[in-house]
Steps between C-alpha positions, in 0.01 A plus 500: 500500500642317202369469143573209267407496132417147387355343185351152491223479245184707513530780753146436621618178666802653670285789622237262639757292687701784652191686622421201725828525694556685827760771472427577134382860491465553124502312172510689170453313174709633216757453229880490512810386311382632165609758247191716445424785743165482681355203309133408494369154581407454135854587388660269758274215384644524148838391637662787311579726798721249682319557830408238756176518695630554854402614847671740735448343843558730796538322833630541854792257550442514875156345447572269207857405415633575152572130453130422548401757237741335256423140596130576448593636156662168409202311643231684307650454152712248312837669443603230252256618234664736253280790388178349631298389797251229412279624218637855524765500227733783399807683623279723715429193718866416568641441844718783624648673802609862464736634764527861612844465661779254577338389826181402314709326235668285766165418663351410161802282412456307824129450425583380149742246647230371740251481213745305284523237772124477541431496124788260419684764299383632168383830651482764224416799719686805373690713750549856376555849638171680549432750227186707464187347652173622352178449694239314298163649425269548799273209405797262551566619856365264770323314217426182693333680790290706260409201278496184717246322279686567174586175319876550486509586869306188592698267275852640539534746788301314768715184484817712528361694795402176672842342436683794658252525788563136583880520467533827693198482731675678788528812281143507365280791605207412722175488308 
């Protein structure tokens, strides 16, 4: 099993997308790349903690290749938007990849290069060593599945889920 920590806007969307893919065994929404120990959602939203909303995606690379996990990441968000995704604005919504070791760093660098070609350059995704990752509050975990009719989920998460399902249909879990 492998775990990648990725940030690409609101963690609800990343969580919703990755939970639809075969080979993904766990997704934990949380906070990373900040300066305050064990931050709360409210603190992160102020922009003062330095944290990004992120997910820790655990997957089996024998079922779903690492490149697919990362290409889905660059499909579900716009990595050219600095400190935002759509109407979600602030440093906590930045695009980031946080590597646990040199092997992950190399894999992430290759994915960034592929994304730069697809997005015509201008990718602002940060690539940093993984520091502490703090799980978000329980109500943020598996938010989309627990709240499918919530307005944000319908307006923002559903289109991202559908985009990834279409692009990576061979890896989508059977309904």
